[in-house]
N, C-alpha and C positions, 0 to 999 in steps of 0.2 A: 686667447694666447698665452696667457698665466698658466690656466689651467693644463694645457698641454706639456709646457714646459715642465709643470710639476709632477704630472704623470710619467714623463719620459723620466726625471730625475729618480721617481720612485723605482721605475722599472729597473734603471742602471744599479742603481743603489740595492736591489734586489739580488739582481744578479752578482754582484760583489759580494753581498751577503751569502749566496749560495756556494760561492767559490770558496770563501773562508770556511764554509760550514764543511765542505769536500776535502779543504786542506786538513782542518783537525780530523777527519775520520781517516784520511791516509795516513797520518801519523800515528793513529791507534793502531790500523791494520797492517803497518809494511812490517817486515820480518826483523830489520835490523837499521842501525843507526843512519847508515848513507841512503836507503830508500828512504827512511822517513826525512832526513834533510830534503831530498829530491822533491817529496809529495809537498811538504809543509812550503820549501820555499816557492815554488811556483805556483801554487795556487795561493797562497798567501799574496804573493806579489801582485797578482793578476786581480784577486777580490779587493785588496786595498786600493788600488788603482781605479776601478770601477767603482766602488763606493765613494771616493774622493770626487770622480766625475760626477757620479750623480749628486752629490751634495753641492756640486759648483752650479747644478742646474736649478738647486732652491734657492742658492744666495749667488746670484750671477755677480755681484761685487767681490766676491772671494775667489771667482773663479782662476785667476792669475795665479794667485797663493797657493791655491790647490793644485794647480799643474805643476807648481816648482816642487811641492810636497811629493807628488807623483813622481817627478822625477827623481828628487831624492831615494823614494823606496825602490825606484827601478834600477838605480845605479848601486845602491849599499844592500839590499839582501841576497842578490846572487852573489856578489865579492864576499859577504860575510859567511853565508851557507859553503862558499869553496873553500875559505879559511877554515871553518871548522871541520868539514870532510877533509882536508889534509891533516890537520893535527888530530881527528880520530885515528887516521890511518897511520900516521906517525907511533900513536900511543899503541899502537897492534890491537885497535878494536876489530875483534871478530866479523867476518861478513856471514851472511847468512849460508846455510847448506846451499840454499837453490842459487847463489852468485855462480855465474860460469866463468867470467872474465874479470881478472883485475889488472887492468892496464898499468895503472901506478906501481903494482908492483913488479909488472913486466919490465918496464922501463927502468926501475932501479937495480934489478938485477943482470942489465946488460952494461 
């Protein structure tokens, strides 16, 4: 039974690591600040949560603490990315040429 939990924990931690890697690649490949924030935030939030859950399978006594950490990451990461995006928009950080819609600018002009 212990081997199955360790294997499951390793697979979940590996999946989390892959999401973190893809988030890093998204940060490198996206054309502007706003897309980089989106790619980094979504992938790193899911990757971190999966890694924490995977570690919980290796150390069952830590599982409750790791769930609290995952909840904290799920709560703070999107809020901080939203605040950074609003600050970038207020500072007039330019959008990519490929950007079609800017809802915040449309809302501000009304």
